[in-house]
Phi, psi and omega in degrees: 000132179275173185299319181297316180294317178298318178297320179295316179298317178299316177300314181296315180298313179297317180294318179292321178299317177298315182294324183266358182056046179234168176283157179298324178298317178298316181294316178301313180298321179293316178297318181291312183295326182280345183090355181296323181295305186279333184260345183230302188296307183291312181297334183255020180308315185305323180271313186298326184291351179273351181268164179281166183302313182299317179298314182298314180299313179298320180295316180293322176298316178299315179299316180295322178293319179296328178277354181079013181272348183217138180256000000 
């Protein structure tokens, strides 16, 4: 993973943690365990990083709900 992708993942984890009122560690573990991190967020960095924070957070919440990691 390059620096830009790592920075984006860090931004996403922090933003999602704020939205869900969870710690960044909890959010990272949830993204990783559900496969959203490795199967969606990182591979689609080129497209996702062009969207705004609100869209990304809503998109990740939807992905987590579809994976059953979030109710």
